[in-house]
PDB file with SEQRES, HELIX, SHEET and CRYST1 records, atoms N, CA, C and O in Angstrom:
SEQRES   1 A   72  MET THR THR MET PRO GLU GLY LEU ASN PRO GLU VAL ARG          
SEQRES   2 A   72  THR ARG GLU ILE VAL PHE GLU ALA ASP VAL GLN GLY VAL          
SEQRES   3 A   72  THR PRO PHE LEU LYS VAL ALA THR VAL SER ARG GLY GLY          
SEQRES   4 A   72  ALA GLY HIS MET THR PHE VAL SER ASP GLU GLY PRO ASN          
SEQRES   5 A   72  LEU GLY GLY LEU GLY SER ALA PRO THR PRO LEU MET TYR          
SEQRES   6 A   72  PHE SER ALA ALA LEU ALA PHE                                  
HELIX    1 AA1 GLU A    6  LEU A    8  5                                   3    
HELIX    2 AA2 PRO A   51  LEU A   53  5                                   3    
HELIX    3 AA3 PRO A   62  ALA A   71  1                                  10    
SHEET    1 AA1 3 PHE A  19  GLY A  25  0                                        
SHEET    2 AA1 3 LYS A  31  ARG A  37 -1                                        
SHEET    3 AA1 3 ALA A  40  SER A  47 -1                                        
CRYST1    1.000    1.000    1.000  90.00  90.00  90.00 P 1           1          
ATOM      1  N   MET A   1     -25.635  17.201  22.008  1.00  0.00           N  
ATOM      2  CA  MET A   1     -24.396  16.521  22.343  1.00  0.00           C  
ATOM      3  C   MET A   1     -23.625  16.228  21.046  1.00  0.00           C  
ATOM      4  O   MET A   1     -24.196  15.743  20.070  1.00  0.00           O  
ATOM      5  N   THR A   2     -22.346  16.523  21.054  1.00  0.00           N  
ATOM      6  CA  THR A   2     -21.497  16.274  19.900  1.00  0.00           C  
ATOM      7  C   THR A   2     -20.842  14.915  20.037  1.00  0.00           C  
ATOM      8  O   THR A   2     -20.278  14.594  21.083  1.00  0.00           O  
ATOM      9  N   THR A   3     -20.914  14.116  18.983  1.00  0.00           N  
ATOM     10  CA  THR A   3     -20.257  12.811  19.028  1.00  0.00           C  
ATOM     11  C   THR A   3     -18.856  12.942  18.444  1.00  0.00           C  
ATOM     12  O   THR A   3     -18.638  13.657  17.466  1.00  0.00           O  
ATOM     13  N   MET A   4     -17.928  12.250  19.050  1.00  0.00           N  
ATOM     14  CA  MET A   4     -16.530  12.290  18.624  1.00  0.00           C  
ATOM     15  C   MET A   4     -16.278  11.173  17.612  1.00  0.00           C  
ATOM     16  O   MET A   4     -16.728  10.045  17.817  1.00  0.00           O  
ATOM     17  N   PRO A   5     -15.567  11.468  16.528  1.00  0.00           N  
ATOM     18  CA  PRO A   5     -15.217  10.398  15.581  1.00  0.00           C  
ATOM     19  C   PRO A   5     -14.468   9.276  16.292  1.00  0.00           C  
ATOM     20  O   PRO A   5     -13.654   9.526  17.182  1.00  0.00           O  
ATOM     21  N   GLU A   6     -14.751   8.040  15.892  1.00  0.00           N  
ATOM     22  CA  GLU A   6     -14.152   6.872  16.558  1.00  0.00           C  
ATOM     23  C   GLU A   6     -12.632   6.974  16.636  1.00  0.00           C  
ATOM     24  O   GLU A   6     -12.039   6.599  17.647  1.00  0.00           O  
ATOM     25  N   GLY A   7     -12.001   7.474  15.588  1.00  0.00           N  
ATOM     26  CA  GLY A   7     -10.539   7.555  15.568  1.00  0.00           C  
ATOM     27  C   GLY A   7      -9.959   8.535  16.574  1.00  0.00           C  
ATOM     28  O   GLY A   7      -8.765   8.483  16.866  1.00  0.00           O  
ATOM     29  N   LEU A   8     -10.787   9.432  17.111  1.00  0.00           N  
ATOM     30  CA  LEU A   8     -10.305  10.423  18.071  1.00  0.00           C  
ATOM     31  C   LEU A   8     -10.767  10.143  19.497  1.00  0.00           C  
ATOM     32  O   LEU A   8     -10.443  10.898  20.413  1.00  0.00           O  
ATOM     33  N   ASN A   9     -11.513   9.077  19.689  1.00  0.00           N  
ATOM     34  CA  ASN A   9     -12.049   8.744  21.007  1.00  0.00           C  
ATOM     35  C   ASN A   9     -10.911   8.346  21.943  1.00  0.00           C  
ATOM     36  O   ASN A   9     -10.270   7.321  21.710  1.00  0.00           O  
ATOM     37  N   PRO A  10     -10.633   9.131  23.009  1.00  0.00           N  
ATOM     38  CA  PRO A  10      -9.521   8.809  23.916  1.00  0.00           C  
ATOM     39  C   PRO A  10      -9.756   7.559  24.753  1.00  0.00           C  
ATOM     40  O   PRO A  10      -8.823   7.052  25.374  1.00  0.00           O  
ATOM     41  N   GLU A  11     -10.993   7.049  24.780  1.00  0.00           N  
ATOM     42  CA  GLU A  11     -11.284   5.839  25.544  1.00  0.00           C  
ATOM     43  C   GLU A  11     -10.876   4.573  24.792  1.00  0.00           C  
ATOM     44  O   GLU A  11     -10.768   3.506  25.396  1.00  0.00           O  
ATOM     45  N   VAL A  12     -10.651   4.680  23.491  1.00  0.00           N  
ATOM     46  CA  VAL A  12     -10.214   3.530  22.705  1.00  0.00           C  
ATOM     47  C   VAL A  12      -8.718   3.347  22.954  1.00  0.00           C  
ATOM     48  O   VAL A  12      -7.921   4.237  22.659  1.00  0.00           O  
ATOM     49  N   ARG A  13      -8.344   2.197  23.496  1.00  0.00           N  
ATOM     50  CA  ARG A  13      -6.943   1.951  23.880  1.00  0.00           C  
ATOM     51  C   ARG A  13      -6.161   1.127  22.861  1.00  0.00           C  
ATOM     52  O   ARG A  13      -4.938   1.242  22.779  1.00  0.00           O  
ATOM     53  N   THR A  14      -6.853   0.305  22.093  1.00  0.00           N  
ATOM     54  CA  THR A  14      -6.173  -0.523  21.088  1.00  0.00           C  
ATOM     55  C   THR A  14      -7.002  -0.536  19.811  1.00  0.00           C  
ATOM     56  O   THR A  14      -8.215  -0.324  19.827  1.00  0.00           O  
ATOM     57  N   ARG A  15      -6.311  -0.791  18.708  1.00  0.00           N  
ATOM     58  CA  ARG A  15      -6.971  -0.914  17.410  1.00  0.00           C  
ATOM     59  C   ARG A  15      -6.283  -2.031  16.640  1.00  0.00           C  
ATOM     60  O   ARG A  15      -5.088  -2.275  16.807  1.00  0.00           O  
ATOM     61  N   GLU A  16      -7.036  -2.688  15.814  1.00  0.00           N  
ATOM     62  CA  GLU A  16      -6.463  -3.684  14.915  1.00  0.00           C  
ATOM     63  C   GLU A  16      -6.761  -3.231  13.497  1.00  0.00           C  
ATOM     64  O   GLU A  16      -7.920  -3.066  13.115  1.00  0.00           O  
ATOM     65  N   ILE A  17      -5.713  -3.035  12.730  1.00  0.00           N  
ATOM     66  CA  ILE A  17      -5.861  -2.615  11.339  1.00  0.00           C  
ATOM     67  C   ILE A  17      -5.256  -3.707  10.476  1.00  0.00           C  
ATOM     68  O   ILE A  17      -4.080  -4.038  10.623  1.00  0.00           O  
ATOM     69  N   VAL A  18      -6.046  -4.262   9.585  1.00  0.00           N  
ATOM     70  CA  VAL A  18      -5.604  -5.365   8.738  1.00  0.00           C  
ATOM     71  C   VAL A  18      -5.717  -4.946   7.276  1.00  0.00           C  
ATOM     72  O   VAL A  18      -6.783  -4.534   6.817  1.00  0.00           O  
ATOM     73  N   PHE A  19      -4.620  -5.054   6.561  1.00  0.00           N  
ATOM     74  CA  PHE A  19      -4.596  -4.811   5.129  1.00  0.00           C  
ATOM     75  C   PHE A  19      -4.382  -6.139   4.425  1.00  0.00           C  
ATOM     76  O   PHE A  19      -3.613  -6.980   4.891  1.00  0.00           O  
ATOM     77  N   GLU A  20      -5.061  -6.326   3.307  1.00  0.00           N  
ATOM     78  CA  GLU A  20      -4.881  -7.525   2.492  1.00  0.00           C  
ATOM     79  C   GLU A  20      -4.320  -7.096   1.150  1.00  0.00           C  
ATOM     80  O   GLU A  20      -4.775  -6.109   0.571  1.00  0.00           O  
ATOM     81  N   ALA A  21      -3.334  -7.832   0.652  1.00  0.00           N  
ATOM     82  CA  ALA A  21      -2.716  -7.507  -0.634  1.00  0.00           C  
ATOM     83  C   ALA A  21      -2.739  -8.735  -1.532  1.00  0.00           C  
ATOM     84  O   ALA A  21      -2.363  -9.835  -1.126  1.00  0.00           O  
ATOM     85  N   ASP A  22      -3.187  -8.521  -2.749  1.00  0.00           N  
ATOM     86  CA  ASP A  22      -3.150  -9.549  -3.773  1.00  0.00           C  
ATOM     87  C   ASP A  22      -2.144  -9.071  -4.818  1.00  0.00           C  
ATOM     88  O   ASP A  22      -2.360  -8.044  -5.461  1.00  0.00           O  
ATOM     89  N   VAL A  23      -1.055  -9.803  -4.987  1.00  0.00           N  
ATOM     90  CA  VAL A  23       0.027  -9.377  -5.878  1.00  0.00           C  
ATOM     91  C   VAL A  23       0.166 -10.365  -7.024  1.00  0.00           C  
ATOM     92  O   VAL A  23       0.195 -11.579  -6.824  1.00  0.00           O  
ATOM     93  N   GLN A  24       0.251  -9.814  -8.236  1.00  0.00           N  
ATOM     94  CA  GLN A  24       0.443 -10.639  -9.423  1.00  0.00           C  
ATOM     95  C   GLN A  24       1.724 -10.207 -10.119  1.00  0.00           C  
ATOM     96  O   GLN A  24       1.972  -9.016 -10.305  1.00  0.00           O  
ATOM     97  N   GLY A  25       2.530 -11.184 -10.500  1.00  0.00           N  
ATOM     98  CA  GLY A  25       3.742 -10.911 -11.252  1.00  0.00           C  
ATOM     99  C   GLY A  25       3.438 -10.863 -12.741  1.00  0.00           C  
ATOM    100  O   GLY A  25       2.883 -11.815 -13.290  1.00  0.00           O  
ATOM    101  N   VAL A  26       3.793  -9.770 -13.397  1.00  0.00           N  
ATOM    102  CA  VAL A  26       3.578  -9.629 -14.836  1.00  0.00           C  
ATOM    103  C   VAL A  26       4.842 -10.054 -15.572  1.00  0.00           C  
ATOM    104  O   VAL A  26       4.783 -10.812 -16.541  1.00  0.00           O  
ATOM    105  N   THR A  27       5.982  -9.561 -15.105  1.00  0.00           N  
ATOM    106  CA  THR A  27       7.299  -9.973 -15.583  1.00  0.00           C  
ATOM    107  C   THR A  27       8.108 -10.277 -14.324  1.00  0.00           C  
ATOM    108  O   THR A  27       7.588 -10.121 -13.219  1.00  0.00           O  
ATOM    109  N   PRO A  28       9.348 -10.702 -14.454  1.00  0.00           N  
ATOM    110  CA  PRO A  28      10.108 -10.977 -13.225  1.00  0.00           C  
ATOM    111  C   PRO A  28      10.189  -9.793 -12.249  1.00  0.00           C  
ATOM    112  O   PRO A  28      10.302 -10.010 -11.042  1.00  0.00           O  
ATOM    113  N   PHE A  29      10.134  -8.544 -12.744  1.00  0.00           N  
ATOM    114  CA  PHE A  29      10.245  -7.397 -11.848  1.00  0.00           C  
ATOM    115  C   PHE A  29       9.009  -6.507 -11.825  1.00  0.00           C  
ATOM    116  O   PHE A  29       8.877  -5.681 -10.922  1.00  0.00           O  
ATOM    117  N   LEU A  30       8.115  -6.643 -12.772  1.00  0.00           N  
ATOM    118  CA  LEU A  30       6.899  -5.841 -12.828  1.00  0.00           C  
ATOM    119  C   LEU A  30       5.801  -6.553 -12.054  1.00  0.00           C  
ATOM    120  O   LEU A  30       5.424  -7.676 -12.387  1.00  0.00           O  
ATOM    121  N   LYS A  31       5.287  -5.892 -11.015  1.00  0.00           N  
ATOM    122  CA  LYS A  31       4.261  -6.475 -10.152  1.00  0.00           C  
ATOM    123  C   LYS A  31       3.073  -5.529 -10.067  1.00  0.00           C  
ATOM    124  O   LYS A  31       3.238  -4.310 -10.101  1.00  0.00           O  
ATOM    125  N   VAL A  32       1.867  -6.098  -9.956  1.00  0.00           N  
ATOM    126  CA  VAL A  32       0.637  -5.339  -9.763  1.00  0.00           C  
ATOM    127  C   VAL A  32       0.032  -5.818  -8.446  1.00  0.00           C  
ATOM    128  O   VAL A  32      -0.253  -7.004  -8.279  1.00  0.00           O  
ATOM    129  N   ALA A  33      -0.160  -4.891  -7.518  1.00  0.00           N  
ATOM    130  CA  ALA A  33      -0.718  -5.231  -6.206  1.00  0.00           C  
ATOM    131  C   ALA A  33      -2.034  -4.502  -5.998  1.00  0.00           C  
ATOM    132  O   ALA A  33      -2.123  -3.300  -6.248  1.00  0.00           O  
ATOM    133  N   THR A  34      -3.051  -5.214  -5.545  1.00  0.00           N  
ATOM    134  CA  THR A  34      -4.314  -4.617  -5.146  1.00  0.00           C  
ATOM    135  C   THR A  34      -4.417  -4.782  -3.637  1.00  0.00           C  
ATOM    136  O   THR A  34      -4.369  -5.897  -3.119  1.00  0.00           O  
ATOM    137  N   VAL A  35      -4.557  -3.674  -2.947  1.00  0.00           N  
ATOM    138  CA  VAL A  35      -4.557  -3.672  -1.487  1.00  0.00           C  
ATOM    139  C   VAL A  35      -5.896  -3.146  -0.999  1.00  0.00           C  
ATOM    140  O   VAL A  35      -6.451  -2.201  -1.558  1.00  0.00           O  
ATOM    141  N   SER A  36      -6.411  -3.781   0.065  1.00  0.00           N  
ATOM    142  CA  SER A  36      -7.659  -3.308   0.665  1.00  0.00           C  
ATOM    143  C   SER A  36      -7.558  -3.394   2.176  1.00  0.00           C  
ATOM    144  O   SER A  36      -6.736  -4.127   2.726  1.00  0.00           O  
ATOM    145  N   ARG A  37      -8.404  -2.636   2.823  1.00  0.00           N  
ATOM    146  CA  ARG A  37      -8.481  -2.662   4.290  1.00  0.00           C  
ATOM    147  C   ARG A  37      -9.867  -3.155   4.655  1.00  0.00           C  
ATOM    148  O   ARG A  37     -10.864  -2.470   4.425  1.00  0.00           O  
ATOM    149  N   GLY A  38      -9.920  -4.335   5.219  1.00  0.00           N  
ATOM    150  CA  GLY A  38     -11.201  -4.907   5.611  1.00  0.00           C  
ATOM    151  C   GLY A  38     -12.120  -5.178   4.428  1.00  0.00           C  
ATOM    152  O   GLY A  38     -13.342  -5.130   4.571  1.00  0.00           O  
ATOM    153  N   GLY A  39     -11.549  -5.460   3.267  1.00  0.00           N  
ATOM    154  CA  GLY A  39     -12.343  -5.770   2.094  1.00  0.00           C  
ATOM    155  C   GLY A  39     -12.909  -4.554   1.381  1.00  0.00           C  
ATOM    156  O   GLY A  39     -13.649  -4.700   0.408  1.00  0.00           O  
ATOM    157  N   ALA A  40     -12.575  -3.360   1.845  1.00  0.00           N  
ATOM    158  CA  ALA A  40     -13.089  -2.137   1.219  1.00  0.00           C  
ATOM    159  C   ALA A  40     -11.927  -1.225   0.851  1.00  0.00           C  
ATOM    160  O   ALA A  40     -10.797  -1.429   1.295  1.00  0.00           O  
ATOM    161  N   GLY A  41     -12.216  -0.227   0.045  1.00  0.00           N  
ATOM    162  CA  GLY A  41     -11.204   0.769  -0.294  1.00  0.00           C  
ATOM    163  C   GLY A  41     -10.049   0.227  -1.099  1.00  0.00           C  
ATOM    164  O   GLY A  41      -8.892   0.519  -0.795  1.00  0.00           O  
ATOM    165  N   HIS A  42     -10.334  -0.552  -2.114  1.00  0.00           N  
ATOM    166  CA  HIS A  42      -9.285  -1.159  -2.927  1.00  0.00           C  
ATOM    167  C   HIS A  42      -8.446  -0.104  -3.636  1.00  0.00           C  
ATOM    168  O   HIS A  42      -8.982   0.846  -4.206  1.00  0.00           O  
ATOM    169  N   MET A  43      -7.141  -0.274  -3.597  1.00  0.00           N  
ATOM    170  CA  MET A  43      -6.197   0.569  -4.321  1.00  0.00           C  
ATOM    171  C   MET A  43      -5.250  -0.363  -5.070  1.00  0.00           C  
ATOM    172  O   MET A  43      -4.884  -1.426  -4.568  1.00  0.00           O  
ATOM    173  N   THR A  44      -4.858   0.045  -6.273  1.00  0.00           N  
ATOM    174  CA  THR A  44      -3.958  -0.769  -7.081  1.00  0.00           C  
ATOM    175  C   THR A  44      -2.642  -0.036  -7.275  1.00  0.00           C  
ATOM    176  O   THR A  44      -2.624   1.154  -7.589  1.00  0.00           O  
ATOM    177  N   PHE A  45      -1.547  -0.749  -7.088  1.00  0.00           N  
ATOM    178  CA  PHE A  45      -0.202  -0.208  -7.231  1.00  0.00           C  
ATOM    179  C   PHE A  45       0.560  -1.059  -8.234  1.00  0.00           C  
ATOM    180  O   PHE A  45       0.413  -2.280  -8.272  1.00  0.00           O  
ATOM    181  N   VAL A  46       1.369  -0.403  -9.036  1.00  0.00           N  
ATOM    182  CA  VAL A  46       2.233  -1.102  -9.985  1.00  0.00           C  
ATOM    183  C   VAL A  46       3.667  -0.756  -9.625  1.00  0.00           C  
ATOM    184  O   VAL A  46       3.977   0.405  -9.356  1.00  0.00           O  
ATOM    185  N   SER A  47       4.535  -1.741  -9.618  1.00  0.00           N  
ATOM    186  CA  SER A  47       5.932  -1.523  -9.269  1.00  0.00           C  
ATOM    187  C   SER A  47       6.831  -2.266 -10.247  1.00  0.00           C  
ATOM    188  O   SER A  47       6.513  -3.367 -10.698  1.00  0.00           O  
ATOM    189  N   ASP A  48       7.956  -1.642 -10.562  1.00  0.00           N  
ATOM    190  CA  ASP A  48       8.917  -2.239 -11.489  1.00  0.00           C  
ATOM    191  C   ASP A  48      10.310  -1.757 -11.114  1.00  0.00           C  
ATOM    192  O   ASP A  48      10.464  -0.691 -10.518  1.00  0.00           O  
ATOM    193  N   GLU A  49      11.292  -2.519 -11.453  1.00  0.00           N  
ATOM    194  CA  GLU A  49      12.674  -2.090 -11.278  1.00  0.00           C  
ATOM    195  C   GLU A  49      13.157  -1.423 -12.558  1.00  0.00           C  
ATOM    196  O   GLU A  49      12.561  -1.593 -13.621  1.00  0.00           O  
ATOM    197  N   GLY A  50      14.222  -0.678 -12.449  1.00  0.00           N  
ATOM    198  CA  GLY A  50      14.800  -0.018 -13.610  1.00  0.00           C  
ATOM    199  C   GLY A  50      15.551  -0.990 -14.501  1.00  0.00           C  
ATOM    200  O   GLY A  50      15.854  -2.108 -14.083  1.00  0.00           O  
ATOM    201  N   PRO A  51      15.856  -0.577 -15.730  1.00  0.00           N  
ATOM    202  CA  PRO A  51      16.586  -1.440 -16.664  1.00  0.00           C  
ATOM    203  C   PRO A  51      17.951  -1.889 -16.137  1.00  0.00           C  
ATOM    204  O   PRO A  51      18.429  -2.967 -16.488  1.00  0.00           O  
ATOM    205  N   ASN A  52      18.572  -1.065 -15.298  1.00  0.00           N  
ATOM    206  CA  ASN A  52      19.879  -1.445 -14.743  1.00  0.00           C  
ATOM    207  C   ASN A  52      19.794  -2.662 -13.827  1.00  0.00           C  
ATOM    208  O   ASN A  52      20.810  -3.300 -13.553  1.00  0.00           O  
ATOM    209  N   LEU A  53      18.585  -2.992 -13.350  1.00  0.00           N  
ATOM    210  CA  LEU A  53      18.392  -4.181 -12.507  1.00  0.00           C  
ATOM    211  C   LEU A  53      17.607  -5.275 -13.227  1.00  0.00           C  
ATOM    212  O   LEU A  53      17.251  -6.284 -12.619  1.00  0.00           O  
ATOM    213  N   GLY A  54      17.336  -5.082 -14.510  1.00  0.00           N  
ATOM    214  CA  GLY A  54      16.628  -6.106 -15.271  1.00  0.00           C  
ATOM    215  C   GLY A  54      15.159  -5.839 -15.478  1.00  0.00           C  
ATOM    216  O   GLY A  54      14.478  -6.628 -16.134  1.00  0.00           O  
ATOM    217  N   GLY A  55      14.644  -4.734 -14.930  1.00  0.00           N  
ATOM    218  CA  GLY A  55      13.244  -4.396 -15.112  1.00  0.00           C  
ATOM    219  C   GLY A  55      13.036  -3.546 -16.357  1.00  0.00           C  
ATOM    220  O   GLY A  55      13.957  -3.324 -17.144  1.00  0.00           O  
ATOM    221  N   LEU A  56      11.809  -3.079 -16.514  1.00  0.00           N  
ATOM    222  CA  LEU A  56      11.463  -2.254 -17.670  1.00  0.00           C  
ATOM    223  C   LEU A  56      11.508  -0.763 -17.354  1.00  0.00           C  
ATOM    224  O   LEU A  56      11.519   0.063 -18.267  1.00  0.00           O  
ATOM    225  N   GLY A  57      11.535  -0.414 -16.074  1.00  0.00           N  
ATOM    226  CA  GLY A  57      11.495   0.991 -15.677  1.00  0.00           C  
ATOM    227  C   GLY A  57      10.146   1.626 -15.957  1.00  0.00           C  
ATOM    228  O   GLY A  57      10.062   2.838 -16.156  1.00  0.00           O  
ATOM    229  N   SER A  58       9.082   0.821 -15.974  1.00  0.00           N  
ATOM    230  CA  SER A  58       7.756   1.297 -16.366  1.00  0.00           C  
ATOM    231  C   SER A  58       6.907   1.810 -15.205  1.00  0.00           C  
ATOM    232  O   SER A  58       5.806   2.311 -15.429  1.00  0.00           O  
ATOM    233  N   ALA A  59       7.392   1.697 -13.984  1.00  0.00           N  
ATOM    234  CA  ALA A  59       6.628   2.111 -12.807  1.00  0.00           C  
ATOM    235  C   ALA A  59       7.611   2.419 -11.675  1.00  0.00           C  
ATOM    236  O   ALA A  59       8.791   2.083 -11.777  1.00  0.00           O  
ATOM    237  N   PRO A  60       7.141   3.053 -10.602  1.00  0.00           N  
ATOM    238  CA  PRO A  60       8.030   3.304  -9.468  1.00  0.00           C  
ATOM    239  C   PRO A  60       8.608   1.999  -8.915  1.00  0.00           C  
ATOM    240  O   PRO A  60       7.967   0.950  -8.978  1.00  0.00           O  
ATOM    241  N   THR A  61       9.800   2.077  -8.385  1.00  0.00           N  
ATOM    242  CA  THR A  61      10.431   0.905  -7.777  1.00  0.00           C  
ATOM    243  C   THR A  61       9.835   0.659  -6.383  1.00  0.00           C  
ATOM    244  O   THR A  61       9.257   1.574  -5.796  1.00  0.00           O  
ATOM    245  N   PRO A  62       9.967  -0.550  -5.852  1.00  0.00           N  
ATOM    246  CA  PRO A  62       9.476  -0.794  -4.500  1.00  0.00           C  
ATOM    247  C   PRO A  62      10.100   0.154  -3.474  1.00  0.00           C  
ATOM    248  O   PRO A  62       9.424   0.584  -2.540  1.00  0.00           O  
ATOM    249  N   LEU A  63      11.373   0.482  -3.639  1.00  0.00           N  
ATOM    250  CA  LEU A  63      12.024   1.388  -2.691  1.00  0.00           C  
ATOM    251  C   LEU A  63      11.437   2.796  -2.767  1.00  0.00           C  
ATOM    252  O   LEU A  63      11.409   3.504  -1.761  1.00  0.00           O  
ATOM    253  N   MET A  64      10.972   3.209  -3.933  1.00  0.00           N  
ATOM    254  CA  MET A  64      10.308   4.516  -4.048  1.00  0.00           C  
ATOM    255  C   MET A  64       9.015   4.530  -3.246  1.00  0.00           C  
ATOM    256  O   MET A  64       8.730   5.510  -2.557  1.00  0.00           O  
ATOM    257  N   TYR A  65       8.229   3.460  -3.323  1.00  0.00           N  
ATOM    258  CA  TYR A  65       7.003   3.378  -2.528  1.00  0.00           C  
ATOM    259  C   TYR A  65       7.328   3.383  -1.036  1.00  0.00           C  
ATOM    260  O   TYR A  65       6.660   4.055  -0.251  1.00  0.00           O  
ATOM    261  N   PHE A  66       8.343   2.639  -0.658  1.00  0.00           N  
ATOM    262  CA  PHE A  66       8.735   2.573   0.750  1.00  0.00           C  
ATOM    263  C   PHE A  66       9.170   3.951   1.247  1.00  0.00           C  
ATOM    264  O   PHE A  66       8.778   4.377   2.333  1.00  0.00           O  
ATOM    265  N   SER A  67       9.979   4.641   0.450  1.00  0.00           N  
ATOM    266  CA  SER A  67      10.452   5.975   0.838  1.00  0.00           C  
ATOM    267  C   SER A  67       9.288   6.953   0.981  1.00  0.00           C  
ATOM    268  O   SER A  67       9.264   7.753   1.917  1.00  0.00           O  
ATOM    269  N   ALA A  68       8.338   6.897   0.074  1.00  0.00           N  
ATOM    270  CA  ALA A  68       7.163   7.764   0.164  1.00  0.00           C  
ATOM    271  C   ALA A  68       6.352   7.447   1.409  1.00  0.00           C  
ATOM    272  O   ALA A  68       5.849   8.356   2.070  1.00  0.00           O  
ATOM    273  N   ALA A  69       6.221   6.168   1.734  1.00  0.00           N  
ATOM    274  CA  ALA A  69       5.461   5.783   2.934  1.00  0.00           C  
ATOM    275  C   ALA A  69       6.108   6.344   4.195  1.00  0.00           C  
ATOM    276  O   ALA A  69       5.407   6.786   5.105  1.00  0.00           O  
ATOM    277  N   LEU A  70       7.419   6.331   4.256  1.00  0.00           N  
ATOM    278  CA  LEU A  70       8.101   6.901   5.424  1.00  0.00           C  
ATOM    279  C   LEU A  70       7.879   8.402   5.520  1.00  0.00           C  
ATOM    280  O   LEU A  70       7.783   8.949   6.619  1.00  0.00           O  
ATOM    281  N   ALA A  71       7.797   9.070   4.372  1.00  0.00           N  
ATOM    282  CA  ALA A  71       7.597  10.518   4.372  1.00  0.00           C  
ATOM    283  C   ALA A  71       6.215  10.905   4.865  1.00  0.00           C  
ATOM    284  O   ALA A  71       6.033  11.998   5.400  1.00  0.00           O  
ATOM    285  N   PHE A  72       5.227  10.017   4.691  1.00  0.00           N  
ATOM    286  CA  PHE A  72       3.883  10.320   5.149  1.00  0.00           C  
ATOM    287  C   PHE A  72       3.795  10.143   6.638  1.00  0.00           C  
ATOM    288  O   PHE A  72       2.732  10.354   7.223  1.00  0.00           O  
TER     289      PHE A  72                                                      
END                                                                             
């Protein structure tokens, strides 16, 4: 008998997905966020605004991350 991965089981009608984010401000526009799902799979993101908005331009802007998320 073949078992179906939980994510593909058609009998599962609802799911709860919870992400936790810990964000630290380095400068007024430079932020470092560590995100995890259920306490596992930690990923770290750095975001900054460009010099035209007062940032350092040292990392992608928040809107760049948002745009990439929509593309996925």
